[in-house]
C-alpha positions in Angstrom: -16.7 -0.6 38.0 -18.7 -4.0 38.3 -16.9 -7.0 36.9 -19.4 -7.5 34.0 -18.8 -3.9 32.9 -15.0 -4.5 32.7 -15.8 -7.7 30.7 -17.9 -5.8 28.1 -15.2 -3.1 27.8 -12.5 -5.7 27.2 -14.7 -7.5 24.6 -15.2 -4.2 22.8 -11.5 -3.6 22.7 -10.9 -7.0 21.1 -13.6 -6.4 18.6 -12.0 -3.1 17.6 -8.7 -4.9 17.2 -10.2 -7.5 14.9 -12.1 -5.0 12.8 -9.1 -2.8 12.4 -6.9 -5.7 11.4 -9.3 -6.9 8.7 -9.8 -3.2 7.4 -6.1 -2.8 7.1 -5.7 -6.2 5.5 -7.9 -5.3 2.5 -6.9 -1.6 2.3 -3.1 -2.6 2.2 -3.8 -5.5 0.0 -2.2 -8.1 2.3 -1.6 -11.2 0.1 -2.5 -13.7 2.8 -5.9 -12.2 3.4 -6.6 -12.1 -0.4 -5.6 -15.7 -0.7 -7.9 -16.8 2.1 -10.8 -14.8 0.5 -10.2 -16.3 -2.9 -9.8 -19.9 -1.5 -13.3 -19.8 -0.1 -15.0 -17.8 -2.8 -13.8 -19.7 -5.8 -15.1 -23.2 -5.0 -18.5 -21.9 -3.7 -18.9 -20.0 -6.9 -18.2 -23.0 -9.1 -20.6 -25.2 -7.0 -23.3 -22.4 -7.0 -23.2 -22.1 -10.9 -23.9 -25.8 -11.1 -26.6 -26.0 -8.5 -29.2 -23.2 -8.7 -31.2 -24.8 -5.7 -28.1 -24.2 -3.5 -28.1 -20.5 -4.5 -31.8 -20.2 -3.8 -31.5 -21.7 -0.4 -28.8 -19.3 0.7 -30.8 -16.4 -0.8 -33.7 -17.4 1.3 -31.5 -17.5 4.5 -30.3 -14.1 3.6 -33.8 -12.7 3.3 -35.4 -14.4 6.3 -32.6 -13.6 8.7 -31.5 -10.3 6.9 -32.0 -6.7 8.0 -35.7 -6.7 7.3 -36.4 -9.9 9.3 -34.7 -8.4 12.4 -36.4 -5.1 11.9 -39.8 -6.9 12.0 -38.7 -8.7 15.2 -37.6 -5.3 16.6 -41.0 -3.8 15.9 -42.7 -6.6 17.7 -40.4 -6.2 20.8 -40.9 -2.5 20.9 -44.7 -3.0 21.0 -44.3 -5.5 23.8 -41.9 -3.3 25.6 -44.4 -0.4 25.5 -47.1 -2.5 27.1 -44.6 -3.2 29.9 -43.6 0.4 30.0 -40.0 -0.7 29.7 -38.2 2.3 28.3 -34.7 0.9 28.5 -35.7 -2.2 26.4 -37.2 0.2 23.8 -34.1 2.3 23.7 -31.9 -0.8 23.5 -33.8 -2.3 20.6 -33.8 1.0 18.7 -30.0 1.5 19.3 -29.0 -2.0 18.5 -31.2 -2.8 15.5 -32.3 0.6 14.1 -29.0 2.5 14.4 -27.0 -0.6 13.2 -28.2 0.3 9.8 -26.6 3.8 10.0 -23.4 2.1 11.4 -23.3 -0.3 8.4 -23.7 2.3 5.8 -21.1 4.6 7.5 -18.6 1.7 7.6 -19.2 0.8 4.0 -18.7 4.3 2.9 -15.4 4.7 4.7 -14.1 1.4 3.4 -15.6 1.5 -0.1 -14.5 -2.0 -1.1 -16.1 -3.3 -4.4 -18.2 -6.5 -4.3 -16.7 -9.7 -5.6 -17.0 -10.0 -9.4 -18.5 -13.5 -9.0 -21.6 -12.4 -7.0 -24.5 -14.8 -7.9 -27.3 -12.4 -6.6 -27.9 -8.8 -6.6 -26.6 -6.7 -3.7 -26.6 -3.0 -3.2 -23.8 -0.7 -1.9 -20.2 -1.8 -1.2 -18.7 -5.0 0.3 -16.8 -4.2 3.5 -18.2 -4.9 6.1 -21.1 -7.3 5.6 -24.3 -5.6 6.7 -26.1 -8.9 7.1 -23.3 -10.1 9.4 -23.6 -7.0 11.5 -27.3 -7.1 11.9 -27.4 -10.8 12.6 -24.8 -10.5 15.3 -26.4 -7.4 16.9 -29.9 -8.8 16.5 -29.3 -12.2 18.0 -27.4 -10.8 20.9 -30.0 -8.1 21.6 -32.9 -10.6 21.5 -31.0 -13.1 23.8 -30.3 -10.2 26.3 -33.8 -8.9 26.4 -35.2 -12.4 26.8 -33.3 -13.0 30.0 -35.5 -14.2 32.8 -38.3 -15.3 30.4 -37.0 -18.8 29.6 -36.1 -21.8 31.6 -32.5 -22.8 31.8 -32.9 -25.6 29.2 -34.9 -23.3 26.8 -32.1 -20.6 27.3 -29.5 -23.1 26.2 -31.6 -24.0 23.1 -32.1 -20.3 22.1 -28.4 -19.5 22.5 -27.4 -22.4 20.3 -30.1 -21.4 17.7 -28.9 -17.9 17.8 -25.3 -19.0 17.1 -26.4 -21.2 14.3 -28.3 -18.2 12.7 -25.4 -15.9 13.0 -23.1 -18.4 11.4 -25.6 -19.4 8.6 -26.2 -15.7 7.7 -22.5 -15.1 7.5 -21.9 -18.2 5.4 -24.9 -17.4 3.1 -23.1 -14.1 2.1 -20.0 -16.0 1.2 -21.8 -18.9 -0.5 -23.6 -16.3 -2.8 -20.2 -14.7 -3.4 -21.6 -11.2 -2.6 -19.1 -10.8 0.2 -15.5 -11.8 0.9 -15.0 -13.9 4.1 -13.1 -11.0 5.5 -16.2 -8.9 5.0 -18.2 -11.3 7.1 -15.6 -11.6 9.9 -15.4 -7.7 10.0 -19.2 -7.5 10.2 -19.3 -9.9 13.1 -16.6 -7.9 14.9 -18.3 -4.6 14.3 -21.7 -5.9 15.2 -20.4 -7.3 18.5 -18.6 -4.0 19.2 -21.9 -2.0 18.7 -23.8 -4.5 20.9 -21.2 -4.0 23.7 -21.4 -0.2 23.4 -25.2 -0.4 23.6 -25.1 -2.6 26.7 -22.7 -0.2 28.5 -24.6 2.9 27.5 -28.2 1.9 28.0 -27.9 -0.9 30.6 -31.2 -2.6 29.3 -33.8 -4.1 31.5 -35.2 -7.6 30.6 -38.6 -7.8 28.9 -39.6 -10.0 31.8 -39.8 -7.0 34.0 -42.3 -4.1 34.0 -41.0 -0.6 34.6 -40.2 0.2 38.2 -38.2 2.9 39.9 -35.7 0.3 41.2 -35.5 -1.8 38.1 -32.0 -3.4 37.8 -30.2 -3.1 34.5 -29.2 -6.2 32.7 -25.6 -6.7 33.6 -25.8 -10.2 34.6 -28.3 -11.0 31.8 -25.9 -9.7 29.2 -23.2 -11.8 30.8 -25.5 -14.8 30.5 -25.7 -14.2 26.8 -21.9 -14.4 26.1 -20.1 -15.0 29.5 -16.5 -14.6 29.9 -14.6 -17.6 31.3 -14.4 -17.6 35.0 -17.2 -15.0 35.5 -20.1 -17.3 36.2 -22.7 -16.3 38.8 
């Protein structure tokens, strides 16, 4: 197996461990996890109740970089990929961003964790894991992977940093609004990363920079570029 394939499998195993630990933490009512969740939620709730503009700002972040925002981006990518006749890119977008919604609802149903009672905005379904955190992680990584080869090295660094900021901001917004516990967000990031790794290994996407060709090389190195393991540089 190529080195990058082993890295993605190892990353997926780590993500499974993180998600499982957090799920057991709330299911078994681990006191330390409950203390961490409360320590972050309580002061953010008090601050939000006194500053409506703060709440409005994080609501906007949740909307712009929420599931529908990434679905619009996915639709644009699919249209572009069709013009390039890049079937793997189309399948990768559909798997990562479309099926992540099914993954989210399934995970929420199995966990069935109630939302925090201090929620400052309306939110449907249950709390664990955070669907916003899942789609932000999956969406940003998928977009970075498919854009490999389309940007200069400097632009690539900027987009990776911007992507990281978006993922963190979306996760924080859900906690700031008190619609999720911090452990919900961490679990969402872990599950989103796991799903991304599975999609990379199963589909082996081809960069949008390439048109369809019989010998088109799957993105193994490009995915490594997105989040590269230490010591595995090209």
